[in-house]
Residue, then its C-alpha position, 0 to 999 in steps of 0.5 A: m500500500c505504501r508503494a502504491a500510494y506514492s506511485k500515484v504522486e509520481k504519475m501525477n501527469n498521467n490522466n489515467n491515474q487518479n491522484a493521491s489524496l492529500g489531507i491538510v491539517g491547518f488551513g491558515a495562510f501556509g495551508q492555503l499556499a500549499a493547496r494552491h501549489l499542490r491541487r494539481h497533483f492531489d485530491i485535497t481535503a482540509y481541516d481547520p477549526s476556524p470558520e473563516v477559512a471556508k471562503a479560501a477553501r471554496h476559492l481553491g476547490v478544497r473540501l473542508s472536512s473533520l480532522n478524522s476524515v482528513s487524517q485518512a488521506d494518503v498523505v497528511l500535511i500538518a500545518a498546525p501551530v506549534s502550540s496545538f501540534e502535539q494534540v493534533v498529531s495524537e488525533i492523526a495517530v488514531a485515524c491515519k491509515p496503514g502506509a500513510l505518509i505524514v509530513d509537517v511544515g513547521s519552522v522548528k524541527v527538533g521538537p515536532s520531529e520527536i512528537m511525531r516519532r513518539l506518537l505516530p504509528a510504526h506503519a506510517d512514514i514520517v518526513a519533517t520539512h521546512p519550506l524556507f519561504g512563506p506567503q510573502s516570499a512566494t508571491t511570484g511563485i515557488e520555483g527555485l525556493k528552498i525547502a529542508v527535508c528531514p527523514i524521521q521514519g520510513k524510507r520515502h524521504a527520497r521520493v518526497a525530495a524527488f517530487l519537491r524538486k521535479a514537480l514543484g521546482l524547489t531546491v531541496i536540502v536534506t538535513t537532520p532536525e538538529d542541524h536544521d534548528r541550529e541554522a534556523a536559530v541564526v537565519q530565522g531567529l535573527t531576521h525576525l528579531i531585527a525586524k521586530v526592533l526596527l519596526r519599533m523604531g518606525p516609521l523607517p525612512t523611505r525617501m533617501t535610502t541606499k540599496s542595502f537599506d532597501l534590501l533590509s526593508e524588503a526583508i522586514s516586509m517579508v516577515q512583519h505580517d507573519a502570524p504571532e505563532v511563527f515568531e513564538a515558534i522561531e524564538k521559543a520552540n527552537p532549542y538553539a534560539g536563546t543562545v543565538r539571541r543572547q550572543f547577538f544582544d551581547l555583541a550589540a552591547s559590546l559594540s555599543v560600549e566600544q563606540e561610546t569609549a571611542l567617542r570619549s577618547l576623541p580630542v576636544r578641538d580648541t575653537g579659539h574662543 
């Protein structure tokens, strides 16, 4: 059943083959982005407790259903917040069918991977992923953008990586949850942290700007509208984020002291008065 289910994905361009079913758990901004790019390859159903997603689901041609029903798809994609992740996985574990492929798309990998490995049944394959982009950075398409893929349980991670490369045009980085979180603590942690600080200094200049400042402003615009739980996950759920954050602020404080010391040591000019 495992091989048969995934073969449907591999043959997605053959009209004589029925698409595999995909259940998206969590139909917020990223769940909707995923549906937009995967609906050509899968028959999609989605679950989200918010009534506000109904309009988006209709627009994308996605049928909303119960968590139990969505969890019985060939491929289950978890796009739920970190705060509810363990509860969601425990409910998927009861309902998912033998041979299911379970994939998550969260910004943090160590904790969620441990939860999935601990709660999901042995008959399910598990692949932890992190698309290194979001709705803001994917407005013109996703081809060429990066995605991290972490093998957790089973052997289908190679097929998942091949599908992401060939069907979606993504650049795939196969890594471990630990290595992912170490790098993400710097890459995402500092980006969001700097954005938060600069936004509090706003409004930022828009007239006399340099190219480097324009790029910095663009980076801020890509993350400033992220849901609060994204920042929460990046800064609190990543086990390496605290160390990186403290190092950043310690170095910033040290640089401030250096600058103040240098200013005090400048010679005082005699004005002649």
